[in-house]
N, C-alpha and C positions, 0 to 999 in steps of 0.2 A: 611565352608560356606563363600560366597563372602561378602566382606565388602563394596561393591559398591551398590549404589541405583541410578538409572538413570531415571529421570522424566522430563516431559515437563509441563510448566504452560500455560494453555489456558484460554482465557476469551474474552469477547467483549471489544471493545475500551472503555477505561476510567472506567473499573470496578476494577482497582487497582492492577493488577498483577505485574507490574514493581515495584510499591511501596512495594508489598509483598516480592519480591526478595531482595529489599534493607534491609528489616527487617531480613530476613533469613541470609543475609551476616553479618549483625551486630551481630546476635545471634551466628554465627559460628566463630566470632572473626576476621572478615575481617578488622576491624578498631582498631588501638591502642587506649589506654585510652584517650590520648590527641589529637587524630587525628580528623580533621573535617570530618563529614559524608557527602558524596556526594549523593544528591538526584537523583533518577533515574539513578543509577550508570551503569546499563546495557545499557541505551540508549546512545550509543557512537557517533552516527551520529548527526551533527548539526540539520539536518531536523527533527530527532526524538525528539530532545529537543524543537524545535520551535513548532512543530505540536502537541506535547504531545502524540504521538503514537509510537508504536514499528513497525519498517519497516523490519529490518533484524533479523532473528533468531540468537541468540547468546548463548554461553555456559559460565557457571561458575561452581564452586564447593564449597560446604560448608562442613567443617569437623564437625561431631557431634557424640560424644560418641563412638569414634573408627571407625566410618563409614565415607566414602566419598560420599556425596550426589551431584551427577552431575545434574545440572539444566539447561534446555534449555528454554530461555524466547522467546516465539513465538509471532508473530503479531496477533492482534485481528481483523484487518480489512480484509474483504473478498478479496480485491484486492491482498493481499499478501498471499493468501492461499497456494501457491506453497512453500513458506518458511516453512509452517506448515507441509505439507504433507511429505516432504522429511526428516524431523527430527523424524518422528514417528518410523523410523527404528532404531534410536539410543537409544530409551527409552523403559522402561518396565512398566511405569505407568504415570498418569497425575494428576495434581492438577487442578480441574475445579473451577475457581474463578467466583462467581456471586454476583452482587450487591444486597444487602438486600432490596433495594427499587425497582430497575428495573427488577430484575429477569433475567433468561436466554434470550438472544437476538438471532437474526438470525445467526450471525457469530459464536456464541457459539454452535449453532446447527450444523453448518457446520464442525467445528473443532472437536467437540465431536463425531460426526458420524465417522470421519476418525479414531479417537483414539479407539472407540469401535470396529470398523471393524478390527483393528490391534490386538484386544484382550488385550488391555492395561487395567490395573487396575486403577480405578479413586479414588481420594479423593476429596470430595466436601468441598469447603471453601465458606461459606456465609460471604461476606466482607461488610464493612461499616454498621455494626449493630448499630453504634452510630449516624447514619444519621437520621434526622427528618422524620417521617412517614415511617420508615423502618418496614418491616414485615418479619423477618427471617424465621419463621415457614412456612408461606405461600409460600415464595420463595423456601424453601426446598421441599415442596410438588410439586411445578412447575418443579423443577429439576428432581424429581422422575418420574413425568408424561413424561418429555422429554426422560428419560432413556427408559421408556416403548415404546414410539413412535419409538425410534431408535433401538428397539429390543436388548437391553442390555441383557447379560447373567445374570443368578441368582447371580453369584459372583460379577459382575459389579454393579448390582442393589443394593446389600448390602453394597455399598461403605460407609466408615466412613465419618461423617460430623463434621466439626468444624465451629464455629461462631467466628467472631472477627472483628477487625479494624486494617488493615495494617498501616494506618496513625498513629494510637496510639500504634502500636506495641504489640498487644495481640491477642491470640486465645484461645478458650475454647470449650469443648464439650457442654457447656451450652449456650442456645440462648440468655439469658439475662445477660451475663457476662459484666462487665464494666471495668475490669482491669486484668492484668496478663502479660505474656510474650509469646515468640514464642516457648517455649519448648514443649507444647502439640502438635503443628503441626509437629515439627521435629521428635518427638517420633512417631507420627502417620505415618510419611513417612517411617521410619526405620521398623516399625512393619507391614505395609500394602503394601508398594510397593515391588513387588517380586524382589529377587536378579536376576541379569542377568543370562540367561541360556547359559552357555559357556562350552567349552571343553578345559581345561587347558593343557592337554597332547598332543593335536593334533597340526599340523603345523599352523602357524599364518594365520589368515584370518580376513578381515575387509571390510565392505561396505562403500564406500565414500558417506557420507550423506550431507556434507557441504564443502565449499571451502573458504579458507581465503588467505590473501596475506600479506607477510612480506617483507619490503624493503631490508632486508639482505639475507634472504634464499629463497625468491620468493614464489611460490605457496605452500600452505599447504592443504593437504587432511585430512579432519576431519571425524571421525566415531567411532563406538563402536567396540572394539576388541571382536569377538565372539569365537575365538579359538586361543590357543597358546600365544606366547609373541613375542616381537620384540625388537631388540637393534640397536643402531647406526651402520651403515656400513653393516647391513644385506642385503643379496640379496633377492629381492622379485619380484613377477610377477604381472603386472597390466593387468587385463582382461578387454579389451575395449568392448564397446557396439556392435561393428561390429564382435565380435568373435575372434579378433586377440589378441596376448599377447605381452607385452613389458617387457623386463628384466631390472630392475632398482636397484640401490643401495640406501639404506635409508640414508638420510642426518641427520637432527635433529629430535628428538621426543619431543613433547610438551604435557604437561598435564595442566588441568585447576585448578586454585586455587583462591578462593576469588575474587579479582578484576582483575585478569589477567591470563597470561599463563607463565609457567616456563619450562626450559629444564629439561628433565629427562633421566636417563640412559637407561631405558627400559619401554616398555608399556606392561601391563599384561592384561589377559583376563578379560572382564567385564568393563574395564575402557574406557572412551571416551577420545581419544587422537588426536593430530594433527601430521602429518608426512610430512616432507619436502624431496625434492629430485626428485619431479615430475614436469616436465616442463608443461605438459598439462593434468594432471589428471582431470577427469570429474566426476560430481555427478552421482551416479548410477553404477559406476565401482567397481569391486572387486579387492582388493589387497591381495595377498596370498603368503605364503612362499613356497608352493608346486606348481610346474608347471602344474601338472595334477589335480589341485583342481577344484571343481564344483563352478562356479560363484554364488554369492548370489543373490536372486531375488531383483530387484530394485522396488521402490515404483511407483505406477501408478499415474500420475498427470493429473488432469482435463485439457482439452485443453483450450487455450485462446479464448475469445469470442469478444474482442474489438481490433481494429487496428487503428493506426495513421501513417501518412507519416512524415518522417524526411527528410529534404533536405538541401542543402547548401544555405546560405543566398545570394540571387542574387539581393538584394535591393541596392539602391545608397549609403547607409551608411555601406555596408559590409566591414568588416575588421577594422573599426574605433574603435571598443570597445573590441573585443575578440582576443585571440591569436591563437585559433584553428578554422580555417575557411575552410580548404581544404576538399574535398570529401574523400580523402584517410584517413585522420586523424579521420573523423567522422565514416567512415567504421570500422576502427580498434577499436574505442571506443565502438561502438554498439555491435560488435561481441565479444569483451572482456566481456561485460555485460552479454551476453548470456551464457558465460562459468560458471558464478557464480550464475546466476539467472535463475533457470530452468523453471520458468513460463513465461519468456519473450522469444519471438521468433523473429528473424530478418531475412528479406529477401531482396535481391536486386531487384529492379523493372526495367521495360523497360526504364524508364527515367533516364538519367545520373545524378548521384549525389543525387538520391532519394531512400530512404529505407523504407520498410514497417515494422513497429514494432507492434507486436501483444502481448496482455497481458490479464489478467483477467478483468481489469477495467481501466477506464481513470485515476484514481488516481495513480495507479501503474506506468503508463507511465509518468504522470506528475512529479512524484518523480524522475524518470530517467532524464527527461528534466531539472529539477531544479538542480540535481547533476551535470550534464554536464555544465550547465550555470555557476555554481560556480567553475568549473574546467577551465573556460576560453573559452568555446565553443560558437560559433554563429551558430544557426540553425533556420530553418523554420519548424513549425509543423502544421499539419492540424487538423481539428475537428475529434474527434473519430468517427469511423464507426463500425458497427457490422460485424462480419464474418458470412457470409451466407452459408447455405448448401442446398442440394437438396434431396428430397426423391426418392424412386424408380420410381415414375411417372414423375420426373422432376419438381415437385412442389417446389417453393422456401420456405425454412425454415429459421427462425431466432431464436436467443437465447431469452428465456423468463426467468424472475426472479420472485421469491416470495418476495414481498415488505412488510416491516413492518414499519408503521408510527405511532408515538405517539405525540399528541399535545393537548393543551388546547381545550376543547370541542367547545368553541366559533368559532374556526377556521376550524372545521371539514368540513362544507359545501363547503367552498372555496377550500379546499384541494381535496375534491371529484370531483369538477368541473375540476381541473387541471389533476387529474388522468384520467378522462373521455377523456379529450383532448389528452392525451398521450397514449390512447388505453388500459388503465388499466382496469382490470375486478375485481370488488369488491368481495372478498371471505368472509370476516368477519368484523364486526364493533362492538366494545364493549365500553361502557362508564362507567367509575368509578365515581359514584356520589360523593363519599367523596373527591376525589382529583380533580374532574372536568376535567379529562383528558380522551381522546378518543384514543383507539388503533384500527388502520385500517390495515387489511391484504388484500393484492391485488395481482393479477397475472398481470405482465406487461412486454412488450417487453423491452429488455436491452436498446434499442434506447430511450425508454420513461424515463429511469432513468438518462440519460445524461443531466445534468443541473437542475435536479429536486431538489437537495439539496439546491441550491441557492434560488430557489423559495420558498421552505419550510421555510428557515430561514427568508426570507423577510416577508412572510405572517404572520408567527407566532412571529415575532419580536425576533427570536432566541430561542423560547421555544419549537420548534419542533425537534423530534429525528427520524432519518431514518436509517434503515439497510435493507440489501437485500441479497438474496441467490440464486445462479444459480439454475434454475429448469430443463428445457430441451429445445431442439429445437422444435419449433412448427410453424405452418403456418404463413407466413408474415401477419402482422396486417394492412397493408395499410400505407398511408402517415401520418407522424406526423410532425406538424409544431410547433416548440418550441419557435421561435422568430418571433413576429408579426411585429416588426419595421424594417425599412430600415436603411441605414447608411449615414453619411456625409463623402464623399470621396474627398480628396485633389486633386486639379487640378494643383498644383504648388509645387515647392521645395524651402525650406528656413525656416527661423525662423518665427513661428506664431506671429502675432501682436495682441495687445489688441484691436486695432481698428476693425480688421476683426472678431475676436472672439466675440466681443460685438454684431456685426451685426448678427452673426450666433446663438447666444444664444437662440433667439426666435424660431429657427428651431428645437431644440431638446436638447439633453444632450451632453456636450462637453467632449472629452477624453484627450485633450491637454491644457496646460497652455500657456500664453504668453511667448515668447522667446524660446519655445521648437522647436527643428528642426523637420520639417515634409517633406514629399516628395510626388511626384505625385503617386496616387494610395493607399496612406496610409489612413486608416480610422481614422478620427479625431473626430467623434461623432456619436450619434445615432439620426436618423431622427424621428421626431414625426409621420411621415407617413410611409406607408409600403414599399415605393420604395427607391432606393439609389439616393442621390442628390449630384451632383458634386459641390464643393465649393472651394473658394480660401481663405485659412486661413492666407496667408502670405502677403496679400495686405496691403500696408501702406497708411495712409491718405495723400492726396496731399495737400501741404501747399502753401499759397500765401503770399504776402507781408503784408496782414492785419491780418490773423488768424495764430496762433502759435499752436504748439503741446501741450502747457501747459495744456489745458483743458482735453486732452486725458489721462494725467497722473493721473487724479482723478477718472478714471473709475474703479469701483469695480466689478470684475468678481468673481462668486463663484468658488471654487476650482474644477478642472476637476475630473471626475470620473476615478479612477485608478483600474485596475483589478488585482486580484491575477492570478498566472499562471493557476491554475485549472479553475477559472472562465473564463479566456480569451479563453481557448481551448474549453470550453463548449458553449461560447457565439457565436463564429464565425459560419458562414454558410459554406456550402461545397465549395463555390467559393472564400473563404477567408483563410488567414493563420495568424499565430502568429509568429512574428519575435522575437526570444529570444536571447539576448546577456547578458554578465555579469551584465550590469547596466541598461538595457532597455527591456521593453516589448512593442512591437508595433503591432497593428492590421493592416492588409493590405489586399488588393485584390490579388488573385493569379496572375492575369494579371494586371500589373501596368499601362500600356498605355491605356488611355480611349478609343481610337479608336479601338485598337485590342480587348479590352474587349467587345465593342459594337458588333464587328463582330462575336466574339465567342458566345455571347449570342444569336445573331440572328441565327447562324448556329445550336445552341443547340435547339432553339425553333422550327426551321424547321424540325430537326430530330425527335423531340417529336411528 
């Protein structure tokens, strides 16, 4: 009987799955007695630690009672669903983590559906039972209702349930437990997650489900060995998606242990391993020891629904901050991303130096932009637009989503008005009298979701929660106006002066502080009216022999409004761009020259 257990941990954002992995690692002996415990050990990317979310699916292994438990920590945010879908082929079961207060959320539904469709056996973990106002039994009932909705099999519906607190390191079969350890959960994994179905005597075979990179050995193909075994220097065949085969010699073999990977002499059936020796192995390809083997079926991944343009920085400050500014380097970086991130698609456009990047959602693309920025790139990015389709009659279709909003009841009416403005259709509204919170379910175009989270946070003072799930392509809902205000656009280049900014303060909200460098066509603020207003933020006060500049030094301007990257790309209009460099985020017009911009607007209006 196989001593491997392969599982994925799935949950909504912030329901505690990464903390749960930390506790399993501790229980499996990942840390020495005197070793400092790393919180969120699996979140290795800086962005993951900063945002408190999992972005990339990652592997680890926990030894327990003679078994090796391979764990894949998957993202909970819907924008990173592609990461989840492709690891489903590596595992035989899932741990579904749900918050004992919030219950299953939209993304939980999305990932769980994928797991159930793959026939994976679930274990339910109701986490955070120590949280005030938690209701573990009610949440368990909601999970079972969700299983019924998603047409779980009888075996899947009979999933074992554990209650506990990952933060405090205990799990139990009792919903009112207050102490203990992780042993009950690890025992449940060994007892309930099926052993991998493998053929140990057949020739080697593995589906590439993930790709990693090592500076010493290069590309590493990761997957579960479903047949046979493999050793260093073995000859294998890589079955490409186009039907061709490539003969390759195996470099190194890696297996996962506790907090990292280690070299191993051979990979055996049922284990999740990494194999080097492939220059361009791709996710979804089969690696086999037999040239005549039948390729394994690859996982079907939902298509992207949102697109943004990436282009070279053509502004006057181009090249002053970043080290990667050329079109060729940006092209290489984007197409390299596509190799390891199956839900991102990159295409060249008719415009030189401009690339169309498609993904599941704006956040996924924003993470790519932020990663490139930290690598020293300078790029221009556009506002996200949705990818349209046509039906058989040539009618325009757009992606729609099911939207789940939860907020204090006092803000519900304001949120309903915003949903109406964004073409949302209310499907359900429930108010919990004891918690004074309202849950709204609506169907809304994907366009209507762009920028909605920022409005929700503002209106509810940070107490609103939002999640969404792709529904289907439906007829175009009509124009959606998400920004009512115009902008203040600089007419000149140079350092902004306190004198000019003080005069502009009454016109609206400023985005720049005194001494900041600005240029012609750059957006320096939001106009309090609906139209764009040309302004001169660099104008200095003219001095004469009587008056001095001393009085101006006492001017107190409020700090300028500064955007996060996600907020900036959702804020801009279609005729605007965000200039992203390692140390700066600038909002600007696509066409910097005011006269050219005026001619372009006139031509567009005549064409309309």
